[in-house]
C-alpha positions in Angstrom: -15.2 -65.9 -97.3 -16.8 -62.7 -95.7 -20.6 -63.2 -95.1 -23.3 -60.6 -94.0 -25.1 -62.0 -91.1 -27.7 -59.5 -89.3 -28.2 -60.4 -85.6 -31.5 -58.9 -83.8 -31.6 -59.3 -80.1 -34.9 -57.6 -78.5 -36.0 -57.4 -74.9 -39.6 -56.8 -74.2 -41.7 -56.8 -71.7 -45.3 -58.6 -71.8 -47.7 -57.9 -68.9 -50.5 -60.4 -68.1 -51.3 -62.5 -71.5 -51.4 -65.7 -73.3 -50.1 -64.9 -76.7 -49.0 -68.6 -77.7 -50.8 -71.3 -75.8 -50.1 -75.0 -75.7 -52.7 -78.0 -76.4 -54.0 -77.3 -72.6 -54.8 -73.8 -73.5 -51.7 -72.7 -71.1 -49.2 -70.0 -71.9 -46.2 -72.2 -73.5 -43.0 -72.6 -71.3 -39.7 -74.2 -71.1 -37.4 -75.5 -68.5 -33.5 -73.1 -69.2 -31.2 -72.8 -66.5 -33.0 -75.0 -64.3 -36.2 -73.2 -63.8 -39.4 -72.9 -65.9 -39.6 -69.9 -68.3 -42.4 -68.4 -70.4 -41.8 -69.2 -74.2 -43.2 -68.0 -77.5 -42.7 -70.4 -80.1 -40.3 -69.4 -83.5 -43.5 -70.1 -85.3 -45.6 -67.8 -83.9 -43.4 -64.7 -84.1 -42.7 -65.7 -87.6 -46.4 -65.7 -88.7 -46.6 -62.1 -86.9 -43.9 -61.0 -88.7 -45.3 -62.2 -92.0 -48.6 -60.6 -91.1 -46.7 -57.4 -90.4 -45.1 -57.4 -93.8 -48.6 -57.1 -95.4 -48.3 -53.2 -94.2 -44.5 -52.7 -95.1 -44.1 -54.5 -98.5 -46.0 -54.7 -101.9 -48.2 -57.8 -102.3 -46.4 -58.5 -105.3 -43.2 -59.1 -103.1 -45.2 -61.8 -100.6 -46.5 -65.4 -100.6 -49.6 -67.4 -100.0 -49.3 -70.6 -98.0 -52.5 -72.5 -98.3 -54.1 -76.1 -99.2 -56.9 -73.9 -101.1 -54.2 -73.5 -103.8 -56.3 -74.2 -106.9 -58.8 -71.6 -105.4 -56.0 -69.1 -105.3 -54.6 -69.7 -108.4 -58.2 -69.6 -110.4 -58.6 -66.2 -108.8 -55.5 -64.8 -110.6 -56.7 -66.5 -113.7 -60.4 -64.9 -113.6 -58.8 -61.8 -112.9 -56.9 -61.9 -116.0 -59.7 -63.5 -118.5 -63.4 -62.5 -116.8 -64.8 -64.8 -119.5 -63.5 -67.9 -117.8 -65.8 -67.3 -114.3 -68.3 -69.2 -116.2 -66.6 -72.3 -116.8 -64.7 -72.2 -113.5 -65.4 -75.5 -112.2 -65.5 -77.2 -115.8 -62.4 -76.1 -117.2 -60.2 -73.5 -114.8 -60.2 -75.8 -111.5 -59.0 -78.9 -113.5 -56.4 -77.0 -115.5 -55.1 -75.3 -112.3 -55.0 -78.6 -110.6 -52.8 -80.2 -113.0 -50.5 -77.0 -113.2 -49.9 -77.3 -109.4 -49.2 -80.7 -109.7 -46.8 -80.4 -112.3 -45.1 -77.5 -110.7 -45.0 -79.3 -107.2 -45.5 -82.7 -107.2 -48.4 -82.0 -104.4 -51.5 -84.5 -104.4 -54.4 -82.7 -105.6 -57.6 -83.9 -104.6 -61.3 -82.6 -104.4 -62.6 -82.6 -101.0 -66.0 -84.0 -100.2 -68.0 -83.5 -97.0 -71.8 -84.7 -95.9 -74.3 -81.8 -96.0 -78.0 -82.0 -95.1 -79.8 -83.0 -97.7 -82.8 -81.0 -99.1 -86.4 -82.5 -97.8 -84.4 -84.6 -95.5 -85.8 -84.7 -91.8 -83.9 -82.8 -89.0 -80.6 -84.7 -88.5 -80.8 -87.0 -91.6 -78.0 -86.6 -93.9 -76.7 -88.2 -97.1 -73.4 -87.6 -99.2 -73.8 -84.7 -101.1 -70.8 -83.4 -103.1 -70.7 -80.0 -103.2 -68.8 -77.9 -106.0 -65.4 -77.1 -104.3 -62.1 -76.8 -106.0 -59.5 -79.3 -105.6 -57.0 -78.8 -102.7 -53.5 -79.8 -102.0 -52.5 -82.6 -99.4 -50.5 -80.4 -97.4 -49.9 -76.4 -97.5 -47.9 -75.0 -100.2 -46.1 -71.8 -100.2 -46.1 -70.0 -103.5 -45.2 -66.2 -104.4 -47.5 -63.7 -106.0 -45.0 -64.1 -109.0 -45.0 -67.8 -109.1 -48.9 -67.8 -109.2 -49.1 -65.4 -112.1 -46.8 -67.1 -114.0 -48.8 -70.5 -113.4 -52.1 -68.4 -114.6 -50.7 -67.2 -117.5 -49.8 -70.9 -118.0 -53.2 -72.1 -117.3 -54.6 -69.5 -119.7 -52.6 -70.4 -122.6 -53.9 -74.3 -121.9 -57.4 -73.3 -121.8 -57.2 -71.4 -125.2 -56.2 -74.3 -126.9 -59.1 -76.3 -125.7 -56.9 -79.1 -124.5 -57.5 -81.5 -121.9 -54.9 -80.5 -118.8 -53.4 -83.8 -118.9 -52.9 -83.6 -122.6 -51.7 -80.0 -122.4 -49.2 -81.0 -119.6 -47.5 -83.3 -122.3 -46.8 -80.6 -125.1 -43.5 -79.7 -125.1 -41.6 -77.6 -122.4 -45.2 -77.3 -120.5 -44.3 -79.2 -117.4 -40.9 -77.6 -117.4 -42.3 -74.3 -117.5 -44.5 -74.9 -114.6 -42.1 -76.3 -112.5 -39.5 -73.6 -113.5 -42.6 -71.1 -112.5 -42.6 -72.3 -108.8 -39.1 -72.7 -108.6 -38.3 -69.1 -109.4 -39.1 -65.3 -108.6 -39.4 -66.3 -104.7 -41.5 -63.7 -102.6 -39.7 -62.2 -99.8 -41.3 -64.2 -97.1 -40.4 -67.4 -99.0 -36.7 -66.1 -99.0 -36.9 -65.5 -95.5 -38.4 -68.1 -94.0 -38.3 -71.2 -96.6 -40.1 -73.5 -98.3 -40.5 -77.2 -97.8 -42.2 -79.1 -100.6 -42.2 -83.1 -99.8 -42.6 -84.3 -103.2 -40.4 -82.2 -105.0 -37.4 -81.3 -103.0 -35.7 -79.7 -105.7 -37.7 -76.7 -105.5 -37.3 -76.3 -101.5 -36.1 -73.1 -100.2 -33.8 -72.7 -97.4 -34.5 -70.1 -94.9 -32.4 -67.3 -94.7 -34.0 -66.1 -91.7 -33.5 -68.2 -88.2 -36.1 -67.1 -85.3 -35.5 -68.4 -81.9 -38.3 -69.3 -79.3 -38.5 -66.2 -76.9 -37.8 -67.1 -73.1 -38.3 -64.9 -70.2 -35.2 -63.8 -68.7 -36.6 -64.7 -65.3 -38.4 -68.1 -63.8 -42.3 -67.4 -64.2 -45.4 -68.9 -62.5 -48.5 -70.0 -64.3 -51.8 -67.8 -63.0 -55.3 -68.5 -63.7 -58.3 -65.8 -64.1 -61.6 -66.8 -63.0 -64.4 -65.0 -64.6 -67.7 -64.7 -64.7 -70.3 -63.3 -67.3 -73.5 -61.7 -66.4 -77.0 -62.6 -68.5 -78.1 -58.9 -69.5 -81.5 -60.3 -69.8 -81.6 -61.2 -65.9 -83.9 -59.7 -63.5 -83.1 -58.2 -60.3 -84.6 -61.4 -58.9 -82.1 -63.8 -61.1 -78.9 -64.0 -59.3 -76.1 -65.8 -60.4 -74.0 -65.7 -63.6 -74.4 -66.8 -67.2 -71.3 -68.3 -67.8 -68.0 -69.0 -65.9 -64.7 -69.9 -67.0 -61.1 -69.8 -66.6 -58.0 -68.7 -68.7 -54.3 -69.2 -68.0 -51.7 -66.2 -68.2 -48.4 -65.0 -67.3 -46.6 -62.0 -67.6 -42.7 -62.0 -68.3 -39.8 -59.9 -69.8 -38.7 -62.0 -73.1 -35.3 -62.1 -74.7 -36.0 -62.4 -78.4 -33.6 -63.3 -81.0 -33.5 -63.7 -84.9 -30.4 -64.1 -87.5 -30.6 -63.2 -91.3 -28.3 -64.5 -93.7 -27.9 -61.9 -96.0 -26.1 -63.9 -98.8 -28.7 -66.5 -98.9 -31.6 -64.3 -98.9 -30.0 -62.5 -102.0 -29.5 -66.3 -103.3 -33.3 -66.6 -102.9 -34.3 -63.5 -104.3 -32.1 -64.0 -107.3 -33.3 -67.5 -108.0 -34.2 -67.8 -112.1 -33.4 -63.9 -112.5 -31.8 -63.0 -115.6 -28.0 -61.0 -114.7 -29.8 -57.5 -116.0 -32.6 -58.3 -113.3 -30.9 -58.8 -110.2 -30.4 -56.0 -107.8 -29.7 -55.2 -104.4 -32.8 -53.4 -104.1 -35.4 -56.1 -103.2 -32.7 -57.5 -100.8 -32.6 -54.6 -98.9 -36.2 -54.0 -98.9 -36.4 -57.4 -97.5 -33.9 -56.8 -94.6 -35.5 -53.8 -93.5 -39.1 -55.3 -93.5 -37.9 -57.9 -91.6 -36.1 -55.8 -89.0 -39.2 -53.7 -88.6 -41.8 -56.4 -88.8 -40.1 -58.3 -86.4 -39.2 -55.9 -83.9 -42.7 -54.2 -83.8 -44.8 -57.4 -84.2 -47.2 -59.2 -81.7 -48.5 -62.8 -82.0 -52.2 -62.2 -81.2 -53.6 -65.1 -78.8 -55.9 -63.9 -76.5 -55.3 -60.2 -77.5 -58.4 -59.3 -77.0 -58.8 -60.8 -73.6 -55.4 -59.0 -72.5 -54.7 -56.2 -74.5 -50.9 -56.9 -74.3 -49.9 -54.4 -77.1 -46.4 -53.6 -75.8 -43.2 -52.5 -77.8 -39.8 -53.6 -77.0 -37.8 -52.0 -74.3 -34.3 -52.1 -76.3 -33.4 -53.6 -79.8 -29.8 -54.5 -80.3 -28.7 -55.1 -84.0 -25.4 -56.1 -85.2 -23.7 -56.8 -88.1 -21.4 -59.4 -88.5 -19.2 -61.2 -91.4 -19.0 -64.5 -89.8 -21.5 -67.0 -88.0 -24.6 -65.3 -86.2 -24.5 -65.3 -82.5 -27.3 -65.3 -79.9 -26.7 -64.0 -76.4 -29.3 -66.2 -74.9 -26.6 -67.3 -72.6 -26.9 -63.9 -70.7 -29.9 -65.1 -69.1 -28.9 -68.9 -68.2 -28.5 -67.5 -64.8 -32.3 -66.3 -64.3 -32.6 -63.0 -63.5 -33.6 -62.4 -59.7 -35.8 -59.5 -58.6 -34.2 -57.8 -55.7 -36.2 -54.9 -54.3 -39.8 -55.9 -55.5 -39.8 -52.4 -57.0 -37.1 -52.9 -59.5 -38.4 -55.0 -62.0 -36.6 -57.4 -64.5 -35.8 -54.8 -67.5 -33.0 -53.0 -65.8 -30.9 -56.4 -64.6 -31.6 -58.1 -67.9 -30.0 -55.1 -69.6 -27.1 -55.3 -67.2 -26.6 -58.7 -67.9 -26.7 -58.7 -71.4 -24.1 -55.7 -71.6 -21.8 -58.0 -69.9 -22.5 -61.0 -71.5 -22.1 -59.5 -75.0 -18.3 -57.8 -74.9 -17.4 -61.2 -72.8 -18.4 -63.7 -75.7 -17.0 -61.4 -78.5 -13.8 -61.0 -77.1 -13.5 -64.4 -75.7 -14.1 -65.8 -79.2 -12.6 -63.1 -81.3 -16.0 -62.1 -83.0 -16.5 -58.7 -82.6 -19.5 -57.3 -84.8 -18.8 -55.0 -87.8 -21.3 -52.5 -86.4 -24.0 -52.2 -83.7 -26.9 -50.3 -83.5 -29.1 -49.7 -80.4 -32.6 -48.8 -80.0 -33.6 -48.4 -76.2 -36.3 -46.9 -74.0 -36.0 -45.5 -70.5 -32.9 -45.3 -67.8 -33.6 -48.7 -67.1 -31.8 -50.0 -70.7 -29.0 -47.2 -70.0 -26.7 -50.2 -69.4 -26.6 -51.1 -73.2 -25.9 -47.4 -74.3 -22.1 -48.2 -74.3 -22.4 -51.1 -76.9 -22.8 -49.5 -80.1 -24.7 -46.5 -81.9 -28.0 -45.1 -80.6 -30.4 -44.8 -82.7 -34.5 -44.6 -83.1 -36.1 -47.5 -84.8 -36.4 -45.3 -88.5 -32.7 -44.8 -88.3 -31.9 -48.3 -87.4 -33.7 -49.6 -90.5 -32.7 -47.0 -92.8 -28.8 -47.5 -91.7 -29.1 -51.2 -91.8 -30.4 -51.2 -95.0 -27.9 -49.0 -96.2 -25.2 -51.1 -95.5 -26.4 -54.1 -96.7 -26.9 -52.3 -100.2 -23.3 -51.3 -100.1 -22.1 -54.6 -99.3 -24.1 -56.2 -101.9 -23.1 -53.3 -104.4 -19.4 -54.2 -103.7 -19.9 -57.8 -104.3 -21.4 -57.0 -107.7 
């Protein structure tokens, strides 16, 4: 059966930076092709892409991933019934907690922490239970529409003046709560998936695969030694008020992601009636992913290094079979010859040679290829497909996705 797969390949140069650091504070790295490369984890770029969605999609199409899920649900309940604000701790929190537990199976408990007691001497503490909403034992990912459905159910239960556990025993209430969490997924849940350890039947398989970004060349770790001067020091007071170091590197990165459009449509259609299903949400999701992934940047040490670059080249391929990464083009690391040449031109040449070689050898040509590129160094990629700007790329891919979904009904 024919599939619809979108492959996104990006070459992007990042100057001295530390956008994704390890447990020692150094930029993440990996050995590939026998040499040490700069690495940016897939989680870092997925988080940046999700952040970009806030500017590209309606909030109703997005989700919230948090342990503070009772607080999040409470906000929606009170937004609908302002009168419940006065009984938030007594009625709303318990009802919200029971419904979330019923919907997801996650353990919901009220956190406690030690705080200084009034009247105590400095440093003396005693256990003081502050009013806090219960929290889940792990991060829960729920869509705006799922939270809305649970909020309506909570208001129904509170209006009956029923104890939460008693309300959950009423006919179909628990099933409704579980159905609320299992349907009407947000775009980010549909793309990046959801795992709920306690109720696996509401798990969502991710429609998007995002690779760890790797530099196309070897990298060396460098360290910046810095000092800060105390503004209030007099001329007679020498020396720094602070001394520190920060690790960094610079790299030309190969970034790759793939979207299974068929799985994306299945995820977004979950629980919808036939007349509600439409290719338009899928098209918006694909367009938002391409634009968000291309333009986003993880924010690690961004204020320190200001590494706000955009890609040098974006190659998007539409396929009818499996996704294909072309990271193999850089297994043999790009070597810098003339010190003035940089890495982008050689990387583009390696990619331009590798793509047709792989597609030809395995009989796996793309149905269509679009290219967004900047400058003469990327000229080698021009022959691979249709040259467009980013706005045209997003529109054209969206049109093809909508056309394919329309033909399948």
